KOLKEMAR-362168 format. One record per residue (C-alpha): x, y, z; residue in one letter; residue number from 1. Coordinates in steps of 0.1 Angstrom, whole numbers, plus 5000, padded with zeros to 4 digits. Each point is the difference from the previous one (the first is absolute). Layout:
<nodes>
east X; north Y; up Z; aa a; i NUM .
...
</nodes>
This chain:
<nodes>
east 2594; north 1749; up 5308; aa m; i 1 .
east 4986; north 5000; up 5029; aa g; i 2 .
east 5000; north 4960; up 5011; aa s; i 3 .
east 5037; north 5001; up 4989; aa f; i 4 .
east 5002; north 5018; up 5034; aa s; i 5 .
east 4972; north 4971; up 5020; aa v; i 6 .
east 5025; north 4972; up 4988; aa a; i 7 .
east 5027; north 5019; up 5006; aa l; i 8 .
east 4992; north 5005; up 5035; aa s; i 9 .
east 4993; north 4961; up 5003; aa g; i 10 .
east 5034; north 4996; up 4990; aa l; i 11 .
east 5013; north 5021; up 5025; aa d; i 12 .
east 4976; north 4988; up 5030; aa a; i 13 .
east 5011; north 4964; up 4990; aa d; i 14 .
east 5036; north 5002; up 4997; aa s; i 15 .
east 5000; north 5017; up 5035; aa a; i 16 .
east 4983; north 4977; up 5016; aa a; i 17 .
east 5027; north 4975; up 4981; aa l; i 18 .
east 5023; north 5019; up 5018; aa d; i 19 .
east 4983; north 4992; up 5035; aa i; i 20 .
east 4999; north 4963; up 4994; aa v; i 21 .
east 5032; north 5002; up 4989; aa s; i 22 .
east 5010; north 5022; up 5031; aa n; i 23 .
east 4979; north 4977; up 5028; aa n; i 24 .
east 5020; north 4964; up 4983; aa l; i 25 .
east 5036; north 5015; up 5006; aa a; i 26 .
east 4991; north 5005; up 5037; aa n; i 27 .
east 4982; north 4966; up 5006; aa v; i 28 .
east 5031; north 4992; up 5020; aa n; i 29 .
east 5007; north 5037; up 5018; aa t; i 30 .
east 4998; north 4999; up 5033; aa t; i 31 .
east 4963; north 5016; up 5019; aa g; i 32 .
east 4993; north 5010; up 4956; aa y; i 33 .
east 4965; north 5007; up 5000; aa k; i 34 .
east 4984; north 4997; up 4962; aa d; i 35 .
east 4984; north 5029; up 4982; aa s; i 36 .
east 4967; north 4991; up 4974; aa s; i 37 .
east 4990; north 5024; up 4973; aa s; i 38 .
east 4969; north 5022; up 5001; aa s; i 39 .
east 4984; north 5014; up 4965; aa f; i 40 .
east 4975; north 5027; up 4996; aa y; i 41 .
east 4979; north 5007; up 4968; aa n; i 42 .
east 4999; north 5036; up 4984; aa l; i 43 .
east 4975; north 5018; up 4983; aa l; i 44 .
east 5007; north 5021; up 4971; aa s; i 45 .
east 4962; north 5014; up 4992; aa a; i 46 .
east 4967; north 4997; up 5009; aa s; i 47 .
east 4974; north 5010; up 4974; aa v; i 48 .
east 4963; north 5002; up 4998; aa g; i 49 .
east 4990; north 5006; up 5039; aa g; i 50 .
east 5027; north 4972; up 5010; aa g; i 51 .
east 4982; north 4971; up 4977; aa s; i 52 .
east 5030; north 4994; up 4976; aa l; i 53 .
east 5029; north 5003; up 5020; aa q; i 54 .
east 5036; north 4993; up 4982; aa i; i 55 .
east 5028; north 4989; up 5024; aa g; i 56 .
east 5034; north 5012; up 4999; aa g; i 57 .
east 5019; north 4967; up 5006; aa g; i 58 .
east 5018; north 4997; up 5035; aa v; i 59 .
east 5015; north 5019; up 5022; aa s; i 60 .
east 5033; north 4992; up 5015; aa a; i 61 .
east 5005; north 4968; up 5019; aa t; i 62 .
east 5000; north 5009; up 5042; aa q; i 63 .
east 5023; north 4973; up 5016; aa s; i 64 .
east 4984; north 4985; up 5031; aa e; i 65 .
east 5021; north 4989; up 5029; aa t; i 66 .
east 4990; north 4971; up 5016; aa n; i 67 .
east 5007; north 4992; up 5037; aa f; i 68 .
east 4985; north 4967; up 5012; aa s; i 69 .
east 5025; north 4978; up 5019; aa q; i 70 .
east 5028; north 4980; up 4984; aa g; i 71 .
east 5014; north 4969; up 5015; aa s; i 72 .
east 5024; north 4998; up 5032; aa i; i 73 .
east 5030; north 4980; up 4989; aa q; i 74 .
east 5027; north 4997; up 5030; aa v; i 75 .
east 5033; north 5009; up 4993; aa s; i 76 .
east 5022; north 4999; up 5031; aa g; i 77 .
east 5015; north 5033; up 4996; aa g; i 78 .
east 5008; north 5015; up 5034; aa a; i 79 .
east 4984; north 5031; up 4991; aa f; i 80 .
east 4971; north 4988; up 4974; aa d; i 81 .
east 4968; north 5016; up 5007; aa g; i 82 .
east 4962; north 4991; up 4986; aa a; i 83 .
east 4970; north 5017; up 5003; aa i; i 84 .
east 4971; north 4981; up 5010; aa q; i 85 .
east 4967; north 5019; up 4992; aa g; i 86 .
east 5002; north 5034; up 4990; aa n; i 87 .
east 5022; north 5026; up 5002; aa g; i 88 .
east 5036; north 5013; up 4991; aa f; i 89 .
east 5036; north 5007; up 5013; aa f; i 90 .
east 5010; north 5032; up 5006; aa v; i 91 .
east 5031; north 5009; up 4984; aa v; i 92 .
east 5021; north 5030; up 4993; aa r; i 93 .
east 5028; north 5008; up 4969; aa d; i 94 .
east 5023; north 5021; up 4997; aa t; i 95 .
east 4984; north 5027; up 4997; aa a; i 96 .
east 4979; north 5001; up 5032; aa g; i 97 .
east 4968; north 4995; up 4977; aa d; i 98 .
east 4983; north 4975; up 5019; aa t; i 99 .
east 4984; north 4962; up 4978; aa l; i 100 .
east 4981; north 4970; up 5007; aa y; i 101 .
east 5010; north 4970; up 4994; aa t; i 102 .
east 4987; north 4961; up 5001; aa r; i 103 .
east 5035; north 4989; up 4991; aa a; i 104 .
east 5014; north 4987; up 5028; aa g; i 105 .
east 5034; north 4989; up 4993; aa n; i 106 .
east 5022; north 5023; up 5024; aa f; i 107 .
east 5035; north 5000; up 5007; aa q; i 108 .
east 5025; north 5016; up 5018; aa l; i 109 .
east 5022; north 5027; up 4986; aa d; i 110 .
east 5035; north 5005; up 5010; aa a; i 111 .
east 4994; north 5022; up 5032; aa n; i 112 .
east 4970; north 4979; up 5014; aa g; i 113 .
east 4966; north 5015; up 4983; aa n; i 114 .
east 4976; north 4979; up 4989; aa l; i 115 .
east 4996; north 5007; up 4964; aa v; i 116 .
east 4973; north 4986; up 4969; aa t; i 117 .
east 5026; north 4977; up 4975; aa a; i 118 .
east 5002; north 5033; up 4975; aa t; i 119 .
east 5008; north 5029; up 5032; aa g; i 120 .
east 4975; north 5009; up 5015; aa q; i 121 .
east 5001; north 5009; up 5045; aa h; i 122 .
east 4974; north 4976; up 5010; aa v; i 123 .
east 4978; north 5023; up 5030; aa q; i 124 .
east 4984; north 4985; up 5032; aa g; i 125 .
east 5022; north 5002; up 5034; aa w; i 126 .
east 5034; north 4991; up 5019; aa t; i 127 .
east 4999; north 5001; up 5036; aa a; i 128 .
east 5024; north 5019; up 5020; aa v; i 129 .
east 5017; north 4989; up 5029; aa n; i 130 .
east 4979; north 4965; up 5001; aa g; i 131 .
east 4967; north 5017; up 4998; aa t; i 132 .
east 4977; north 5004; up 4966; aa l; i 133 .
east 4968; north 5022; up 4999; aa t; i 134 .
east 4980; north 5002; up 4968; aa t; i 135 .
east 4985; north 5028; up 5010; aa n; i 136 .
east 5021; north 5023; up 4983; aa g; i 137 .
east 5012; north 5011; up 4971; aa a; i 138 .
east 5007; north 4974; up 4973; aa i; i 139 .
east 5038; north 5005; up 4983; aa g; i 140 .
east 5027; north 4972; up 4994; aa n; i 141 .
east 5008; north 4971; up 5008; aa i; i 142 .
east 5036; north 4994; up 5016; aa t; i 143 .
east 5012; north 4967; up 5012; aa i; i 144 .
east 5026; north 5010; up 5031; aa p; i 145 .
east 5035; north 4995; up 4989; aa s; i 146 .
east 5007; north 4990; up 5037; aa d; i 147 .
east 5000; north 4963; up 5000; aa s; i 148 .
east 5003; north 5000; up 5037; aa l; i 149 .
east 4967; north 4996; up 5025; aa h; i 150 .
east 5004; north 5019; up 5031; aa q; i 151 .
east 5001; north 4982; up 5029; aa p; i 152 .
east 4971; north 5003; up 5029; aa t; i 153 .
east 5011; north 4992; up 5036; aa a; i 154 .
east 4977; north 4975; up 5015; aa t; i 155 .
east 4971; north 5018; up 5022; aa q; i 156 .
east 4981; north 4969; up 5010; aa n; i 157 .
east 5000; north 4961; up 4998; aa f; i 158 .
east 4983; north 4967; up 5008; aa t; i 159 .
east 5004; north 4966; up 5003; aa t; i 160 .
east 4974; north 4973; up 5003; aa s; i 161 .
east 5012; north 4969; up 5022; aa l; i 162 .
east 4987; north 4977; up 5023; aa n; i 163 .
east 5013; north 4990; up 5036; aa l; i 164 .
east 4996; north 4967; up 5011; aa a; i 165 .
east 4975; north 4997; up 5027; aa a; i 166 .
east 5012; north 4969; up 5011; aa n; i 167 .
east 5038; north 5004; up 5004; aa g; i 168 .
east 5014; north 4993; up 5026; aa v; i 169 .
east 5023; north 5029; up 5021; aa m; i 170 .
east 5039; north 4993; up 5000; aa g; i 171 .
east 4996; north 4981; up 4967; aa t; i 172 .
east 5011; north 5008; up 4967; aa s; i 173 .
east 4955; north 5003; up 4994; aa t; i 174 .
east 4998; north 5024; up 5027; aa g; i 175 .
east 5022; north 5026; up 4977; aa t; i 176 .
east 4999; north 5011; up 4971; aa f; i 177 .
east 5017; north 5025; up 4974; aa s; i 178 .
east 4987; north 5019; up 4966; aa a; i 179 .
east 5018; north 5019; up 4978; aa p; i 180 .
east 4987; north 5034; up 4983; aa i; i 181 .
east 5021; north 5021; up 4976; aa q; i 182 .
east 5001; north 5036; up 5004; aa v; i 183 .
east 5009; north 5030; up 4979; aa i; i 184 .
east 5022; north 5032; up 5010; aa d; i 185 .
east 4999; north 5033; up 4981; aa s; i 186 .
east 5027; north 4993; up 4977; aa l; i 187 .
east 4987; north 4969; up 4988; aa g; i 188 .
east 5019; north 4982; up 5022; aa e; i 189 .
east 4984; north 4964; up 5011; aa t; i 190 .
east 4995; north 4986; up 5034; aa h; i 191 .
east 4992; north 4968; up 5014; aa t; i 192 .
east 4982; north 5005; up 5037; aa l; i 193 .
east 4994; north 4970; up 5020; aa t; i 194 .
east 4969; north 4998; up 5025; aa i; i 195 .
east 5010; north 4968; up 5027; aa n; i 196 .
east 4969; north 4984; up 5018; aa f; i 197 .
east 4997; north 4984; up 5035; aa t; i 198 .
east 4976; north 4983; up 5017; aa m; i 199 .
east 4997; north 5015; up 5034; aa t; i 200 .
east 4971; north 4991; up 5011; aa a; i 201 .
east 4967; north 4978; up 4988; aa a; i 202 .
east 4984; north 5021; up 4971; aa n; i 203 .
east 5029; north 5025; up 5007; aa t; i 204 .
east 5035; north 5005; up 4980; aa w; i 205 .
east 5022; north 5033; up 5003; aa s; i 206 .
east 5018; north 5010; up 4971; aa y; i 207 .
east 5037; north 5020; up 4990; aa a; i 208 .
east 5006; north 5014; up 4970; aa v; i 209 .
east 5036; north 5003; up 4987; aa t; i 210 .
east 5017; north 5014; up 4975; aa i; i 211 .
east 5039; north 4983; up 4990; aa p; i 212 .
east 5022; north 5025; up 5018; aa g; i 213 .
east 5022; north 5010; up 4968; aa q; i 214 .
east 4973; north 5017; up 4991; aa d; i 215 .
east 5004; north 5024; up 5027; aa l; i 216 .
east 5026; north 5033; up 5004; aa t; i 217 .
east 4999; north 4985; up 5040; aa a; i 218 .
east 4996; north 4962; up 4994; aa g; i 219 .
east 5023; north 4970; up 4998; aa t; i 220 .
east 5003; north 4976; up 4975; aa a; i 221 .
east 4991; north 4970; up 5004; aa g; i 222 .
east 4978; north 5012; up 5032; aa t; i 223 .
east 4965; north 5007; up 4987; aa p; i 224 .
east 4987; north 5033; up 5013; aa s; i 225 .
east 4969; north 5001; up 5022; aa q; i 226 .
east 4969; north 5026; up 4985; aa l; i 227 .
east 4968; north 4990; up 5018; aa a; i 228 .
east 4987; north 4981; up 5028; aa t; i 229 .
east 4962; north 4989; up 5010; aa g; i 230 .
east 4977; north 4972; up 5008; aa t; i 231 .
east 4971; north 4987; up 4978; aa l; i 232 .
east 4969; north 4984; up 5017; aa t; i 233 .
east 4978; north 4976; up 4984; aa f; i 234 .
east 4967; north 4984; up 5007; aa d; i 235 .
east 4990; north 4967; up 5008; aa s; i 236 .
east 4987; north 4995; up 4963; aa n; i 237 .
east 5032; north 5020; up 4986; aa g; i 238 .
east 4991; north 5033; up 4996; aa n; i 239 .
east 5024; north 5027; up 5005; aa l; i 240 .
east 4986; north 5021; up 5030; aa t; i 241 .
east 5033; north 5022; up 5005; aa s; i 242 .
east 5007; north 5023; up 4989; aa p; i 243 .
east 4967; north 5005; up 4989; aa a; i 244 .
east 4989; north 5016; up 4969; aa p; i 245 .
east 5014; north 5020; up 4981; aa p; i 246 .
east 5033; north 4986; up 5013; aa g; i 247 .
east 5027; north 5019; up 4987; aa q; i 248 .
east 5036; north 4991; up 5015; aa i; i 249 .
east 5020; north 5033; up 4995; aa s; i 250 .
east 5033; north 4985; up 4991; aa i; i 251 .
east 5032; north 5023; up 4995; aa s; i 252 .
east 5041; north 4996; up 4985; aa a; i 253 .
east 5017; north 5027; up 5010; aa t; i 254 .
east 5036; north 5011; up 4986; aa g; i 255 .
east 5001; north 4975; up 4969; aa l; i 256 .
east 5034; north 4989; up 4985; aa s; i 257 .
east 4994; north 5013; up 4967; aa d; i 258 .
east 4990; north 5031; up 5007; aa g; i 259 .
east 4965; north 5001; up 4992; aa a; i 260 .
east 4973; north 5016; up 5017; aa t; i 261 .
east 4987; north 4979; up 5039; aa d; i 262 .
east 4978; north 4979; up 4987; aa l; i 263 .
east 4960; north 5002; up 5022; aa s; i 264 .
east 4982; north 4976; up 4998; aa m; i 265 .
east 4968; north 4983; up 5007; aa n; i 266 .
east 4990; north 4961; up 5005; aa w; i 267 .
east 4969; north 4997; up 4991; aa n; i 268 .
east 4983; north 4972; up 5020; aa l; i 269 .
east 4963; north 5005; up 4981; aa y; i 270 .
east 4992; north 5004; up 4967; aa n; i 271 .
east 4975; north 5031; up 4986; aa s; i 272 .
east 4966; north 4980; up 5006; aa n; i 273 .
east 5011; north 4990; up 5038; aa g; i 274 .
east 5012; north 4970; up 4999; aa g; i 275 .
east 5032; north 4988; up 5014; aa a; i 276 .
east 5029; north 4988; up 4980; aa s; i 277 .
east 5014; north 4977; up 5030; aa i; i 278 .
east 4984; north 4969; up 5013; aa t; i 279 .
east 5006; north 4972; up 5027; aa q; i 280 .
east 4984; north 4971; up 4989; aa f; i 281 .
east 5017; north 4965; up 5005; aa a; i 282 .
east 5017; north 5000; up 4971; aa q; i 283 .
east 5037; north 5002; up 4998; aa p; i 284 .
east 5012; north 5032; up 5001; aa s; i 285 .
east 5007; north 5013; up 4961; aa a; i 286 .
east 5000; north 5033; up 4983; aa l; i 287 .
east 4974; north 5004; up 4970; aa s; i 288 .
east 5011; north 5033; up 4985; aa g; i 289 .
east 5013; north 5036; up 5008; aa t; i 290 .
east 4994; north 5033; up 4981; aa s; i 291 .
east 5015; north 5033; up 5003; aa q; i 292 .
east 4994; north 5030; up 4978; aa d; i 293 .
east 5037; north 5011; up 5000; aa g; i 294 .
east 5018; north 5002; up 4967; aa v; i 295 .
east 5035; north 4993; up 4987; aa a; i 296 .
east 5018; north 5018; up 4976; aa a; i 297 .
east 4992; north 4984; up 4965; aa a; i 298 .
east 5010; north 5000; up 4962; aa e; i 299 .
east 4974; north 5006; up 4975; aa v; i 300 .
east 4996; north 4967; up 4980; aa t; i 301 .
east 4976; north 5008; up 4977; aa q; i 302 .
east 4975; north 5030; up 4992; aa v; i 303 .
east 4969; north 4992; up 4979; aa s; i 304 .
east 4967; north 5010; up 4993; aa l; i 305 .
east 4972; north 4977; up 5016; aa t; i 306 .
east 4958; north 5000; up 4999; aa n; i 307 .
east 4985; north 5029; up 5008; aa g; i 308 .
east 5027; north 5026; up 4983; aa g; i 309 .
east 5021; north 4995; up 5031; aa s; i 310 .
east 5041; north 5004; up 4994; aa i; i 311 .
east 5012; north 4978; up 5029; aa v; i 312 .
east 5042; north 4996; up 5008; aa a; i 313 .
east 5010; north 4962; up 5015; aa q; i 314 .
east 5027; north 4997; up 5022; aa y; i 315 .
east 5023; north 4979; up 5010; aa s; i 316 .
east 4985; north 4988; up 5031; aa d; i 317 .
east 4969; north 4993; up 4988; aa g; i 318 .
east 4978; north 5028; up 5002; aa t; i 319 .
east 4983; north 5027; up 4978; aa q; i 320 .
east 4995; north 5037; up 4997; aa q; i 321 .
east 4978; north 5016; up 4978; aa v; i 322 .
east 5021; north 5029; up 4986; aa i; i 323 .
east 4978; north 5014; up 4971; aa g; i 324 .
east 4961; north 5003; up 4988; aa q; i 325 .
east 4987; north 5006; up 4962; aa l; i 326 .
east 4973; north 5019; up 4997; aa a; i 327 .
east 4973; north 4998; up 4975; aa m; i 328 .
east 4975; north 5018; up 4984; aa a; i 329 .
east 4964; north 5001; up 4986; aa s; i 330 .
east 4985; north 5021; up 4968; aa v; i 331 .
east 4962; north 4994; up 4997; aa a; i 332 .
east 4999; north 4999; up 4964; aa n; i 333 .
east 5037; north 4983; up 4990; aa p; i 334 .
east 4988; north 5002; up 4962; aa e; i 335 .
east 5011; north 5037; up 5003; aa s; i 336 .
east 5038; north 4997; up 5007; aa l; i 337 .
east 5019; north 5003; up 4970; aa i; i 338 .
east 5028; north 4977; up 4991; aa s; i 339 .
east 5036; north 5016; up 4998; aa v; i 340 .
east 5019; north 4969; up 4992; aa g; i 341 .
east 5025; north 4977; up 5025; aa q; i 342 .
east 4964; north 4992; up 5017; aa n; i 343 .
east 4992; north 5030; up 5011; aa n; i 344 .
east 4971; north 5017; up 5003; aa y; i 345 .
east 4989; north 5042; up 5004; aa e; i 346 .
east 4972; north 5012; up 5009; aa v; i 347 .
east 4980; north 5016; up 4975; aa g; i 348 .
east 4974; north 5031; up 4998; aa s; i 349 .
east 4971; north 4981; up 5010; aa d; i 350 .
east 5020; north 4978; up 5023; aa t; i 351 .
east 4983; north 5001; up 5038; aa s; i 352 .
east 5023; north 5007; up 5027; aa t; i 353 .
east 5023; north 4969; up 5009; aa p; i 354 .
east 5002; north 4987; up 5040; aa v; i 355 .
east 5029; north 4992; up 5012; aa v; i 356 .
east 5004; north 4976; up 5029; aa g; i 357 .
east 5004; north 4968; up 5015; aa d; i 358 .
east 4994; north 4965; up 4980; aa p; i 359 .
east 4966; north 4981; up 5002; aa g; i 360 .
east 4986; north 5033; up 5016; aa t; i 361 .
east 4972; north 5024; up 4986; aa g; i 362 .
east 4993; north 4976; up 4971; aa g; i 363 .
east 5042; north 4995; up 4992; aa r; i 364 .
east 5006; north 4968; up 4993; aa g; i 365 .
east 5026; north 4976; up 5015; aa t; i 366 .
east 5040; north 4994; up 4989; aa i; i 367 .
east 5009; north 4965; up 5001; aa i; i 368 .
east 5038; north 5001; up 5008; aa g; i 369 .
east 5026; north 4980; up 4977; aa g; i 370 .
east 4974; north 5000; up 4970; aa a; i 371 .
east 4992; north 5018; up 4966; aa l; i 372 .
east 4966; north 5012; up 4982; aa e; i 373 .
east 5001; north 4987; up 4967; aa s; i 374 .
east 4986; north 5011; up 4968; aa s; i 375 .
east 4966; north 5002; up 4996; aa n; i 376 .
east 4999; north 4997; up 4968; aa v; i 377 .
east 4979; north 4972; up 4983; aa d; i 378 .
east 5016; north 4991; up 4965; aa i; i 379 .
east 4968; north 4976; up 4982; aa a; i 380 .
east 4984; north 5037; up 5009; aa k; i 381 .
east 5028; north 5019; up 4981; aa e; i 382 .
east 5001; north 4976; up 4973; aa f; i 383 .
east 4962; north 4998; up 4996; aa t; i 384 .
east 5002; north 5045; up 4999; aa n; i 385 .
east 5033; north 4991; up 4976; aa l; i 386 .
east 4976; north 4986; up 4977; aa i; i 387 .
east 4969; north 5023; up 5001; aa v; i 388 .
east 5023; north 5033; up 4997; aa y; i 389 .
east 5022; north 4979; up 4965; aa q; i 390 .
east 4963; north 4994; up 4983; aa q; i 391 .
east 4988; north 5032; up 5010; aa g; i 392 .
east 5029; north 5019; up 4986; aa y; i 393 .
east 4999; north 4976; up 4971; aa e; i 394 .
east 4960; north 5012; up 4994; aa a; i 395 .
east 5009; north 5037; up 4998; aa n; i 396 .
east 5033; north 4994; up 4977; aa s; i 397 .
east 4973; north 4984; up 4980; aa k; i 398 .
east 4974; north 5029; up 5002; aa v; i 399 .
east 5033; north 5020; up 4991; aa v; i 400 .
east 5003; north 4982; up 4970; aa s; i 401 .
east 4965; north 4996; up 4988; aa t; i 402 .
east 5002; north 5037; up 5000; aa l; i 403 .
east 5028; north 5005; up 4977; aa d; i 404 .
east 4983; north 4980; up 4979; aa e; i 405 .
east 4972; north 5020; up 4999; aa l; i 406 .
east 5016; north 5028; up 4993; aa t; i 407 .
east 5021; north 4988; up 4971; aa q; i 408 .
east 4968; north 4995; up 4989; aa v; i 409 .
east 4985; north 5035; up 5001; aa l; i 410 .
east 5031; north 5016; up 4986; aa l; i 411 .
east 4996; north 4975; up 4970; aa n; i 412 .
east 4967; north 5016; up 4994; aa i; i 413 .
east 5009; north 5024; up 4978; aa k; i 414 .
east 5023; north 4976; up 4971; aa q; i 415 .
</nodes>
């Protein structure tokens, strides 16, 4: 009657395999889902005559193996969606404090500004502190600051790119030129400085930097207050020769009317490569560009996850700031991870220690912002397996019915 057990083991194995196929098909649209496959192992019931006769004992209980092949990347447009391209896992932490791993990057913010998964686990990484982000420390919950304002920074350096007309005539409009430059104080207030150039001799121009009088407590409304004066000298090729490099002109504005800290700035006449930003060629005087390093107060207009796993805040003044970074974990043998549901995995007894770090380093894949990784379930393969396991189940059930007929014959011998 041992044959009944052999056939029954086949029925159990095929039934479990059908459960695995059913689960794969049920998760065909689950973000980041990795399909499982069935593994069968034969059993030996007895070995007779030194192994010349081996009687099989059926098939072992079905084991499942997870396939961590890459799923297709689909653009989602979600502000905090992220897809992993390559190896690795997002690191999350549940309410019990346990560390889990997932490929599903459909993240969102909770009521406290924490970045969480769709099922409520906290996404792990690094959060900027006082505007500075470092990924060398321990990972933790990623929290989006509730402060919607960008702290202003006073201007310390500014540059003007312009040309002064070499063919200008002293005492006429062609021998003068004015260039405005906006700077920012410690309160985020904008002030417009004006640099007035006047030709005083061939290849020589004087300059005077002014600020509106009403911007200073000691100034007079409607009358510009002078902050700095000097002279620029050019050679016969129109190149600036004096001031010589580095050519930094100190400009200070004290006693600002809005109560901000006094402005102390450098007007940089040369770029980082040593080239002058002011020339004198036989072209009309013109300003081609200005730059300054101050930052005005601005409101957050959008926060989103970008390529590489950085969380970037965009402000109303057009500036951006990285306020967080997602961590990624690499696992040398991901097939040993144990699925705990909700798209999450935990380490198993034989799982190598996950190594956490920045995306794109240490064999970890990259993160694509605004996208999600689809399930890697192959429907055609699953339907084929469905047919194979169904036929196997029918074959084993046929063995059971045949054995039942033989048993009935045996019981009828006495009759």
